[in-house]
C-alpha positions in Angstrom: 108.1 34.8 218.5 103.6 34.0 218.3 103.5 36.9 215.6 106.7 35.5 213.6 105.2 32.3 213.6 101.9 33.7 212.2 103.4 36.3 209.4 105.2 33.1 208.3 102.0 30.8 207.7 99.6 33.8 206.3 102.4 34.9 203.7 102.2 30.7 202.8 98.5 30.1 203.1 97.4 33.6 202.1 95.0 34.3 204.6 94.9 37.3 206.8 96.8 37.4 210.2 93.7 38.6 211.8 91.4 35.1 210.6 94.4 32.7 211.5 94.5 34.7 215.1 91.0 34.2 215.2 90.8 31.0 214.3 94.0 29.6 216.4 92.2 26.4 217.2 90.4 25.6 214.0 91.5 22.9 211.6 91.6 22.7 208.0 92.4 26.3 207.2 94.9 25.0 204.3 95.1 22.2 202.1 98.1 20.0 202.6 100.6 21.3 200.5 99.9 24.3 202.1 100.9 22.5 205.5 104.0 21.2 204.0 105.2 24.6 203.0 104.8 25.9 206.1 106.5 23.3 208.2 109.4 23.8 205.9 109.2 27.2 206.3 109.4 27.2 209.6 111.9 24.8 210.3 114.2 27.2 208.3 113.3 29.9 209.8 114.0 28.3 213.4 117.0 26.3 212.3 115.1 23.1 213.2 113.4 19.8 212.6 109.7 18.1 213.5 109.8 14.8 214.9 107.0 12.6 213.2 105.5 12.7 216.5 105.2 17.1 216.6 104.2 16.3 213.2 100.8 14.9 214.1 100.0 17.7 216.4 100.1 20.4 214.0 96.4 20.7 213.0 95.7 24.4 214.1 97.6 27.6 214.3 97.6 27.5 217.9 98.9 23.8 217.8 101.8 25.3 215.3 102.9 28.1 217.9 103.0 26.1 220.7 105.2 23.3 219.2 107.2 25.9 218.0 107.6 27.5 221.2 108.4 24.4 223.3 111.0 22.7 220.2 112.5 26.5 220.5 112.2 27.9 223.8 
């Protein structure tokens, strides 16, 4: 699942997957418009909808992976 999430983020943000993996805990690798695109793409891919409190957690690639893994299982 982690690889698929990273792949989706990389495709949208145009950031290399290796850079995303190396910076799993770094915030602000992309702008807020890309953040919205990432969130929408992940919701569509996994058939879920993030709750308001979850959206506030989605600040790094690592946190996105963690929240999605908790939500989807």
